[in-house]
PyMOL Python script that loads the backbone (N, CA, C, O; Angstrom):
from pymol import cmd

cmd.read_pdbstr("""\
ATOM      1  N   MET A   1     -37.490  17.179  68.440  1.00  0.00           N
ATOM      2  CA  MET A   1     -38.135  18.468  68.282  1.00  0.00           C
ATOM      3  C   MET A   1     -38.142  18.828  66.796  1.00  0.00           C
ATOM      4  O   MET A   1     -37.140  18.662  66.100  1.00  0.00           O
ATOM      5  N   PHE A   2     -39.261  19.312  66.334  1.00  0.00           N
ATOM      6  CA  PHE A   2     -39.455  19.675  64.931  1.00  0.00           C
ATOM      7  C   PHE A   2     -39.032  21.116  64.700  1.00  0.00           C
ATOM      8  O   PHE A   2     -39.484  22.019  65.404  1.00  0.00           O
ATOM      9  N   GLN A   3     -38.174  21.334  63.724  1.00  0.00           N
ATOM     10  CA  GLN A   3     -37.714  22.684  63.379  1.00  0.00           C
ATOM     11  C   GLN A   3     -38.152  22.962  61.933  1.00  0.00           C
ATOM     12  O   GLN A   3     -37.558  22.421  60.999  1.00  0.00           O
ATOM     13  N   PRO A   4     -39.185  23.799  61.735  1.00  0.00           N
ATOM     14  CA  PRO A   4     -39.642  24.076  60.370  1.00  0.00           C
ATOM     15  C   PRO A   4     -38.604  24.879  59.589  1.00  0.00           C
ATOM     16  O   PRO A   4     -37.893  25.715  60.146  1.00  0.00           O
ATOM     17  N   SER A   5     -38.534  24.606  58.294  1.00  0.00           N
ATOM     18  CA  SER A   5     -37.608  25.333  57.434  1.00  0.00           C
ATOM     19  C   SER A   5     -38.210  26.691  57.069  1.00  0.00           C
ATOM     20  O   SER A   5     -39.395  26.934  57.296  1.00  0.00           O
ATOM     21  N   LYS A   6     -37.401  27.554  56.515  1.00  0.00           N
ATOM     22  CA  LYS A   6     -37.886  28.868  56.095  1.00  0.00           C
ATOM     23  C   LYS A   6     -38.959  28.728  55.025  1.00  0.00           C
ATOM     24  O   LYS A   6     -39.918  29.499  55.001  1.00  0.00           O
ATOM     25  N   GLN A   7     -38.805  27.761  54.150  1.00  0.00           N
ATOM     26  CA  GLN A   7     -39.801  27.535  53.105  1.00  0.00           C
ATOM     27  C   GLN A   7     -41.135  27.119  53.703  1.00  0.00           C
ATOM     28  O   GLN A   7     -42.184  27.579  53.251  1.00  0.00           O
ATOM     29  N   GLN A   8     -41.111  26.265  54.703  1.00  0.00           N
ATOM     30  CA  GLN A   8     -42.339  25.832  55.353  1.00  0.00           C
ATOM     31  C   GLN A   8     -43.020  27.006  56.051  1.00  0.00           C
ATOM     32  O   GLN A   8     -44.244  27.125  56.016  1.00  0.00           O
ATOM     33  N   ILE A   9     -42.244  27.857  56.673  1.00  0.00           N
ATOM     34  CA  ILE A   9     -42.798  29.017  57.366  1.00  0.00           C
ATOM     35  C   ILE A   9     -43.416  29.982  56.361  1.00  0.00           C
ATOM     36  O   ILE A   9     -44.510  30.500  56.590  1.00  0.00           O
ATOM     37  N   LEU A  10     -42.729  30.227  55.255  1.00  0.00           N
ATOM     38  CA  LEU A  10     -43.277  31.112  54.222  1.00  0.00           C
ATOM     39  C   LEU A  10     -44.536  30.520  53.592  1.00  0.00           C
ATOM     40  O   LEU A  10     -45.479  31.251  53.290  1.00  0.00           O
ATOM     41  N   ARG A  11     -44.559  29.214  53.394  1.00  0.00           N
ATOM     42  CA  ARG A  11     -45.737  28.550  52.848  1.00  0.00           C
ATOM     43  C   ARG A  11     -46.920  28.696  53.810  1.00  0.00           C
ATOM     44  O   ARG A  11     -48.045  28.953  53.379  1.00  0.00           O
ATOM     45  N   LEU A  12     -46.665  28.533  55.108  1.00  0.00           N
ATOM     46  CA  LEU A  12     -47.718  28.704  56.108  1.00  0.00           C
ATOM     47  C   LEU A  12     -48.253  30.134  56.077  1.00  0.00           C
ATOM     48  O   LEU A  12     -49.465  30.343  56.132  1.00  0.00           O
ATOM     49  N   TYR A  13     -47.360  31.116  55.991  1.00  0.00           N
ATOM     50  CA  TYR A  13     -47.764  32.522  55.923  1.00  0.00           C
ATOM     51  C   TYR A  13     -48.659  32.754  54.708  1.00  0.00           C
ATOM     52  O   TYR A  13     -49.703  33.399  54.810  1.00  0.00           O
ATOM     53  N   LYS A  14     -48.248  32.232  53.579  1.00  0.00           N
ATOM     54  CA  LYS A  14     -49.003  32.393  52.336  1.00  0.00           C
ATOM     55  C   LYS A  14     -50.397  31.772  52.466  1.00  0.00           C
ATOM     56  O   LYS A  14     -51.388  32.374  52.050  1.00  0.00           O
ATOM     57  N   HIS A  15     -50.471  30.577  53.038  1.00  0.00           N
ATOM     58  CA  HIS A  15     -51.759  29.910  53.208  1.00  0.00           C
ATOM     59  C   HIS A  15     -52.659  30.657  54.196  1.00  0.00           C
ATOM     60  O   HIS A  15     -53.871  30.732  53.993  1.00  0.00           O
ATOM     61  N   LEU A  16     -52.079  31.203  55.251  1.00  0.00           N
ATOM     62  CA  LEU A  16     -52.875  31.969  56.219  1.00  0.00           C
ATOM     63  C   LEU A  16     -53.419  33.251  55.601  1.00  0.00           C
ATOM     64  O   LEU A  16     -54.552  33.641  55.881  1.00  0.00           O
ATOM     65  N   ILE A  17     -52.620  33.910  54.764  1.00  0.00           N
ATOM     66  CA  ILE A  17     -53.097  35.123  54.088  1.00  0.00           C
ATOM     67  C   ILE A  17     -54.242  34.771  53.145  1.00  0.00           C
ATOM     68  O   ILE A  17     -55.246  35.482  53.098  1.00  0.00           O
ATOM     69  N   ARG A  18     -54.101  33.689  52.400  1.00  0.00           N
ATOM     70  CA  ARG A  18     -55.192  33.257  51.507  1.00  0.00           C
ATOM     71  C   ARG A  18     -56.446  32.914  52.303  1.00  0.00           C
ATOM     72  O   ARG A  18     -57.556  33.274  51.913  1.00  0.00           O
ATOM     73  N   TYR A  19     -56.262  32.220  53.412  1.00  0.00           N
ATOM     74  CA  TYR A  19     -57.393  31.877  54.275  1.00  0.00           C
ATOM     75  C   TYR A  19     -58.078  33.144  54.777  1.00  0.00           C
ATOM     76  O   TYR A  19     -59.307  33.220  54.799  1.00  0.00           O
ATOM     77  N   GLY A  20     -57.297  34.127  55.176  1.00  0.00           N
ATOM     78  CA  GLY A  20     -57.849  35.383  55.675  1.00  0.00           C
ATOM     79  C   GLY A  20     -58.627  36.143  54.628  1.00  0.00           C
ATOM     80  O   GLY A  20     -59.619  36.798  54.947  1.00  0.00           O
ATOM     81  N   ASN A  21     -58.199  36.066  53.390  1.00  0.00           N
ATOM     82  CA  ASN A  21     -58.913  36.751  52.312  1.00  0.00           C
ATOM     83  C   ASN A  21     -60.247  36.096  51.989  1.00  0.00           C
ATOM     84  O   ASN A  21     -61.106  36.721  51.368  1.00  0.00           O
ATOM     85  N   GLN A  22     -60.435  34.846  52.401  1.00  0.00           N
ATOM     86  CA  GLN A  22     -61.673  34.128  52.130  1.00  0.00           C
ATOM     87  C   GLN A  22     -62.682  34.232  53.278  1.00  0.00           C
ATOM     88  O   GLN A  22     -63.816  33.774  53.138  1.00  0.00           O
ATOM     89  N   LEU A  23     -62.295  34.814  54.387  1.00  0.00           N
ATOM     90  CA  LEU A  23     -63.185  34.916  55.544  1.00  0.00           C
ATOM     91  C   LEU A  23     -64.396  35.775  55.213  1.00  0.00           C
ATOM     92  O   LEU A  23     -64.293  36.772  54.497  1.00  0.00           O
ATOM     93  N   GLN A  24     -65.548  35.372  55.748  1.00  0.00           N
ATOM     94  CA  GLN A  24     -66.761  36.136  55.513  1.00  0.00           C
ATOM     95  C   GLN A  24     -67.381  36.655  56.799  1.00  0.00           C
ATOM     96  O   GLN A  24     -67.960  37.741  56.807  1.00  0.00           O
ATOM     97  N   LEU A  25     -67.272  35.907  57.878  1.00  0.00           N
ATOM     98  CA  LEU A  25     -67.930  36.296  59.129  1.00  0.00           C
ATOM     99  C   LEU A  25     -66.973  36.954  60.117  1.00  0.00           C
ATOM    100  O   LEU A  25     -67.338  37.188  61.270  1.00  0.00           O
ATOM    101  N   THR A  26     -65.772  37.250  59.683  1.00  0.00           N
ATOM    102  CA  THR A  26     -64.753  37.854  60.536  1.00  0.00           C
ATOM    103  C   THR A  26     -64.197  39.080  59.829  1.00  0.00           C
ATOM    104  O   THR A  26     -64.204  39.150  58.600  1.00  0.00           O
ATOM    105  N   ASP A  27     -63.720  40.037  60.598  1.00  0.00           N
ATOM    106  CA  ASP A  27     -63.096  41.227  60.027  1.00  0.00           C
ATOM    107  C   ASP A  27     -61.781  40.832  59.350  1.00  0.00           C
ATOM    108  O   ASP A  27     -60.808  40.492  60.023  1.00  0.00           O
ATOM    109  N   LYS A  28     -61.762  40.877  58.038  1.00  0.00           N
ATOM    110  CA  LYS A  28     -60.574  40.453  57.280  1.00  0.00           C
ATOM    111  C   LYS A  28     -59.359  41.307  57.619  1.00  0.00           C
ATOM    112  O   LYS A  28     -58.258  40.779  57.782  1.00  0.00           O
ATOM    113  N   ASN A  29     -59.544  42.611  57.726  1.00  0.00           N
ATOM    114  CA  ASN A  29     -58.416  43.500  57.998  1.00  0.00           C
ATOM    115  C   ASN A  29     -57.779  43.185  59.344  1.00  0.00           C
ATOM    116  O   ASN A  29     -56.555  43.184  59.471  1.00  0.00           O
ATOM    117  N   TYR A  30     -58.604  42.920  60.343  1.00  0.00           N
ATOM    118  CA  TYR A  30     -58.076  42.567  61.663  1.00  0.00           C
ATOM    119  C   TYR A  30     -57.305  41.257  61.585  1.00  0.00           C
ATOM    120  O   TYR A  30     -56.184  41.163  62.084  1.00  0.00           O
ATOM    121  N   PHE A  31     -57.899  40.248  60.961  1.00  0.00           N
ATOM    122  CA  PHE A  31     -57.260  38.936  60.862  1.00  0.00           C
ATOM    123  C   PHE A  31     -55.925  39.038  60.133  1.00  0.00           C
ATOM    124  O   PHE A  31     -54.917  38.524  60.617  1.00  0.00           O
ATOM    125  N   LEU A  32     -55.908  39.696  58.974  1.00  0.00           N
ATOM    126  CA  LEU A  32     -54.687  39.803  58.183  1.00  0.00           C
ATOM    127  C   LEU A  32     -53.620  40.616  58.922  1.00  0.00           C
ATOM    128  O   LEU A  32     -52.437  40.278  58.872  1.00  0.00           O
ATOM    129  N   GLY A  33     -54.036  41.681  59.602  1.00  0.00           N
ATOM    130  CA  GLY A  33     -53.092  42.463  60.396  1.00  0.00           C
ATOM    131  C   GLY A  33     -52.496  41.645  61.525  1.00  0.00           C
ATOM    132  O   GLY A  33     -51.306  41.749  61.824  1.00  0.00           O
ATOM    133  N   ARG A  34     -53.328  40.835  62.143  1.00  0.00           N
ATOM    134  CA  ARG A  34     -52.870  39.980  63.240  1.00  0.00           C
ATOM    135  C   ARG A  34     -51.859  38.943  62.747  1.00  0.00           C
ATOM    136  O   ARG A  34     -50.853  38.684  63.407  1.00  0.00           O
ATOM    137  N   ILE A  35     -52.137  38.353  61.578  1.00  0.00           N
ATOM    138  CA  ILE A  35     -51.212  37.376  60.992  1.00  0.00           C
ATOM    139  C   ILE A  35     -49.873  38.039  60.698  1.00  0.00           C
ATOM    140  O   ILE A  35     -48.819  37.495  61.031  1.00  0.00           O
ATOM    141  N   ARG A  36     -49.913  39.206  60.079  1.00  0.00           N
ATOM    142  CA  ARG A  36     -48.672  39.918  59.753  1.00  0.00           C
ATOM    143  C   ARG A  36     -47.881  40.255  61.019  1.00  0.00           C
ATOM    144  O   ARG A  36     -46.660  40.106  61.051  1.00  0.00           O
ATOM    145  N   LEU A  37     -48.585  40.711  62.061  1.00  0.00           N
ATOM    146  CA  LEU A  37     -47.935  41.054  63.321  1.00  0.00           C
ATOM    147  C   LEU A  37     -47.296  39.821  63.965  1.00  0.00           C
ATOM    148  O   LEU A  37     -46.161  39.884  64.437  1.00  0.00           O
ATOM    149  N   GLU A  38     -48.013  38.717  63.983  1.00  0.00           N
ATOM    150  CA  GLU A  38     -47.482  37.487  64.578  1.00  0.00           C
ATOM    151  C   GLU A  38     -46.222  37.028  63.856  1.00  0.00           C
ATOM    152  O   GLU A  38     -45.252  36.620  64.496  1.00  0.00           O
ATOM    153  N   PHE A  39     -46.232  37.092  62.529  1.00  0.00           N
ATOM    154  CA  PHE A  39     -45.052  36.658  61.781  1.00  0.00           C
ATOM    155  C   PHE A  39     -43.901  37.645  61.945  1.00  0.00           C
ATOM    156  O   PHE A  39     -42.738  37.244  61.979  1.00  0.00           O
ATOM    157  N   LYS A  40     -44.219  38.929  62.048  1.00  0.00           N
ATOM    158  CA  LYS A  40     -43.165  39.927  62.248  1.00  0.00           C
ATOM    159  C   LYS A  40     -42.493  39.703  63.609  1.00  0.00           C
ATOM    160  O   LYS A  40     -41.268  39.757  63.716  1.00  0.00           O
ATOM    161  N   GLU A  41     -43.295  39.454  64.640  1.00  0.00           N
ATOM    162  CA  GLU A  41     -42.744  39.181  65.969  1.00  0.00           C
ATOM    163  C   GLU A  41     -42.022  37.837  66.004  1.00  0.00           C
ATOM    164  O   GLU A  41     -41.035  37.680  66.724  1.00  0.00           O
ATOM    165  N   GLY A  42     -42.507  36.870  65.233  1.00  0.00           N
ATOM    166  CA  GLY A  42     -41.898  35.552  65.189  1.00  0.00           C
ATOM    167  C   GLY A  42     -40.527  35.547  64.538  1.00  0.00           C
ATOM    168  O   GLY A  42     -39.727  34.639  64.763  1.00  0.00           O
ATOM    169  N   ARG A  43     -40.259  36.555  63.738  1.00  0.00           N
ATOM    170  CA  ARG A  43     -38.952  36.670  63.088  1.00  0.00           C
ATOM    171  C   ARG A  43     -37.829  36.805  64.109  1.00  0.00           C
ATOM    172  O   ARG A  43     -36.691  36.417  63.845  1.00  0.00           O
ATOM    173  N   GLU A  44     -38.150  37.354  65.268  1.00  0.00           N
ATOM    174  CA  GLU A  44     -37.160  37.590  66.325  1.00  0.00           C
ATOM    175  C   GLU A  44     -36.889  36.346  67.172  1.00  0.00           C
ATOM    176  O   GLU A  44     -35.918  36.314  67.928  1.00  0.00           O
ATOM    177  N   LEU A  45     -37.733  35.327  67.054  1.00  0.00           N
ATOM    178  CA  LEU A  45     -37.602  34.138  67.898  1.00  0.00           C
ATOM    179  C   LEU A  45     -36.352  33.343  67.570  1.00  0.00           C
ATOM    180  O   LEU A  45     -35.986  33.185  66.406  1.00  0.00           O
ATOM    181  N   ARG A  46     -35.705  32.846  68.614  1.00  0.00           N
ATOM    182  CA  ARG A  46     -34.514  32.002  68.443  1.00  0.00           C
ATOM    183  C   ARG A  46     -34.685  30.650  69.145  1.00  0.00           C
ATOM    184  O   ARG A  46     -33.966  29.698  68.841  1.00  0.00           O
ATOM    185  N   ASP A  47     -35.631  30.565  70.077  1.00  0.00           N
ATOM    186  CA  ASP A  47     -35.870  29.341  70.824  1.00  0.00           C
ATOM    187  C   ASP A  47     -36.623  28.333  69.940  1.00  0.00           C
ATOM    188  O   ASP A  47     -37.745  28.614  69.518  1.00  0.00           O
ATOM    189  N   PRO A  48     -36.030  27.171  69.654  1.00  0.00           N
ATOM    190  CA  PRO A  48     -36.680  26.182  68.788  1.00  0.00           C
ATOM    191  C   PRO A  48     -38.055  25.741  69.288  1.00  0.00           C
ATOM    192  O   PRO A  48     -38.942  25.468  68.479  1.00  0.00           O
ATOM    193  N   ALA A  49     -38.247  25.670  70.592  1.00  0.00           N
ATOM    194  CA  ALA A  49     -39.539  25.258  71.135  1.00  0.00           C
ATOM    195  C   ALA A  49     -40.615  26.303  70.822  1.00  0.00           C
ATOM    196  O   ALA A  49     -41.743  25.944  70.481  1.00  0.00           O
ATOM    197  N   GLN A  50     -40.280  27.578  70.932  1.00  0.00           N
ATOM    198  CA  GLN A  50     -41.233  28.649  70.608  1.00  0.00           C
ATOM    199  C   GLN A  50     -41.554  28.669  69.119  1.00  0.00           C
ATOM    200  O   GLN A  50     -42.703  28.874  68.727  1.00  0.00           O
ATOM    201  N   ILE A  51     -40.538  28.457  68.296  1.00  0.00           N
ATOM    202  CA  ILE A  51     -40.743  28.433  66.846  1.00  0.00           C
ATOM    203  C   ILE A  51     -41.680  27.279  66.479  1.00  0.00           C
ATOM    204  O   ILE A  51     -42.608  27.449  65.688  1.00  0.00           O
ATOM    205  N   GLU A  52     -41.429  26.119  67.055  1.00  0.00           N
ATOM    206  CA  GLU A  52     -42.274  24.957  66.797  1.00  0.00           C
ATOM    207  C   GLU A  52     -43.706  25.198  67.264  1.00  0.00           C
ATOM    208  O   GLU A  52     -44.657  24.862  66.559  1.00  0.00           O
ATOM    209  N   PHE A  53     -43.861  25.782  68.459  1.00  0.00           N
ATOM    210  CA  PHE A  53     -45.190  26.058  68.993  1.00  0.00           C
ATOM    211  C   PHE A  53     -45.970  26.999  68.068  1.00  0.00           C
ATOM    212  O   PHE A  53     -47.130  26.734  67.754  1.00  0.00           O
ATOM    213  N   ASN A  54     -45.343  28.089  67.632  1.00  0.00           N
ATOM    214  CA  ASN A  54     -46.022  29.048  66.765  1.00  0.00           C
ATOM    215  C   ASN A  54     -46.360  28.444  65.407  1.00  0.00           C
ATOM    216  O   ASN A  54     -47.424  28.719  64.852  1.00  0.00           O
ATOM    217  N   PHE A  55     -45.463  27.625  64.873  1.00  0.00           N
ATOM    218  CA  PHE A  55     -45.709  26.979  63.580  1.00  0.00           C
ATOM    219  C   PHE A  55     -46.908  26.037  63.683  1.00  0.00           C
ATOM    220  O   PHE A  55     -47.789  26.052  62.824  1.00  0.00           O
ATOM    221  N   LYS A  56     -46.937  25.234  64.718  1.00  0.00           N
ATOM    222  CA  LYS A  56     -48.051  24.292  64.895  1.00  0.00           C
ATOM    223  C   LYS A  56     -49.359  25.027  65.175  1.00  0.00           C
ATOM    224  O   LYS A  56     -50.429  24.566  64.775  1.00  0.00           O
ATOM    225  N   ARG A  57     -49.279  26.156  65.853  1.00  0.00           N
ATOM    226  CA  ARG A  57     -50.469  26.971  66.097  1.00  0.00           C
ATOM    227  C   ARG A  57     -51.060  27.470  64.778  1.00  0.00           C
ATOM    228  O   ARG A  57     -52.277  27.460  64.596  1.00  0.00           O
ATOM    229  N   GLY A  58     -50.196  27.905  63.861  1.00  0.00           N
ATOM    230  CA  GLY A  58     -50.651  28.349  62.550  1.00  0.00           C
ATOM    231  C   GLY A  58     -51.245  27.218  61.734  1.00  0.00           C
ATOM    232  O   GLY A  58     -52.262  27.398  61.065  1.00  0.00           O
ATOM    233  N   GLU A  59     -50.616  26.056  61.786  1.00  0.00           N
ATOM    234  CA  GLU A  59     -51.150  24.897  61.066  1.00  0.00           C
ATOM    235  C   GLU A  59     -52.514  24.488  61.607  1.00  0.00           C
ATOM    236  O   GLU A  59     -53.409  24.134  60.840  1.00  0.00           O
ATOM    237  N   THR A  60     -52.672  24.537  62.915  1.00  0.00           N
ATOM    238  CA  THR A  60     -53.931  24.191  63.544  1.00  0.00           C
ATOM    239  C   THR A  60     -55.034  25.156  63.117  1.00  0.00           C
ATOM    240  O   THR A  60     -56.167  24.742  62.868  1.00  0.00           O
ATOM    241  N   LEU A  61     -54.705  26.425  63.034  1.00  0.00           N
ATOM    242  CA  LEU A  61     -55.673  27.418  62.575  1.00  0.00           C
ATOM    243  C   LEU A  61     -56.163  27.080  61.180  1.00  0.00           C
ATOM    244  O   LEU A  61     -57.363  27.157  60.916  1.00  0.00           O
ATOM    245  N   LEU A  62     -55.273  26.712  60.291  1.00  0.00           N
ATOM    246  CA  LEU A  62     -55.670  26.353  58.927  1.00  0.00           C
ATOM    247  C   LEU A  62     -56.505  25.067  58.906  1.00  0.00           C
ATOM    248  O   LEU A  62     -57.503  24.973  58.191  1.00  0.00           O
ATOM    249  N   ARG A  63     -56.089  24.104  59.686  1.00  0.00           N
ATOM    250  CA  ARG A  63     -56.759  22.805  59.672  1.00  0.00           C
ATOM    251  C   ARG A  63     -58.157  22.887  60.279  1.00  0.00           C
ATOM    252  O   ARG A  63     -59.112  22.358  59.709  1.00  0.00           O
ATOM    253  N   LYS A  64     -58.282  23.539  61.418  1.00  0.00           N
ATOM    254  CA  LYS A  64     -59.552  23.573  62.131  1.00  0.00           C
ATOM    255  C   LYS A  64     -60.359  24.836  61.905  1.00  0.00           C
ATOM    256  O   LYS A  64     -61.553  24.878  62.203  1.00  0.00           O
ATOM    257  N   GLY A  65     -59.718  25.859  61.383  1.00  0.00           N
ATOM    258  CA  GLY A  65     -60.425  27.112  61.134  1.00  0.00           C
ATOM    259  C   GLY A  65     -60.598  27.962  62.375  1.00  0.00           C
ATOM    260  O   GLY A  65     -61.415  28.883  62.389  1.00  0.00           O
ATOM    261  N   ARG A  66     -59.830  27.660  63.426  1.00  0.00           N
ATOM    262  CA  ARG A  66     -59.909  28.462  64.643  1.00  0.00           C
ATOM    263  C   ARG A  66     -58.618  28.316  65.446  1.00  0.00           C
ATOM    264  O   ARG A  66     -57.866  27.358  65.265  1.00  0.00           O
ATOM    265  N   ILE A  67     -58.377  29.265  66.320  1.00  0.00           N
ATOM    266  CA  ILE A  67     -57.195  29.236  67.175  1.00  0.00           C
ATOM    267  C   ILE A  67     -57.460  28.310  68.349  1.00  0.00           C
ATOM    268  O   ILE A  67     -58.536  28.331  68.947  1.00  0.00           O
ATOM    269  N   VAL A  68     -56.470  27.507  68.665  1.00  0.00           N
ATOM    270  CA  VAL A  68     -56.587  26.610  69.824  1.00  0.00           C
ATOM    271  C   VAL A  68     -55.747  27.157  70.947  1.00  0.00           C
ATOM    272  O   VAL A  68     -55.695  26.563  72.024  1.00  0.00           O
TER     273      VAL A  68
END
""", "prot")
cmd.dss("prot")
cmd.show_as("cartoon", "prot")
cmd.util.cbc("prot")
cmd.orient("prot")
């Protein structure tokens, strides 16, 4: 099981915020608010499987440009 480090999580957050600022066909405020909310809620997670799932979900969003 993959356990991302705090640095990796912060890097993902930073990249998602940058991605959100570049959006043109989507409401930027909604997207950025959603990212902030997801990370705020993710701070409470303790289950490694949930942490891994959320991290990979964020990476997939950056890679493909959409939520899977």
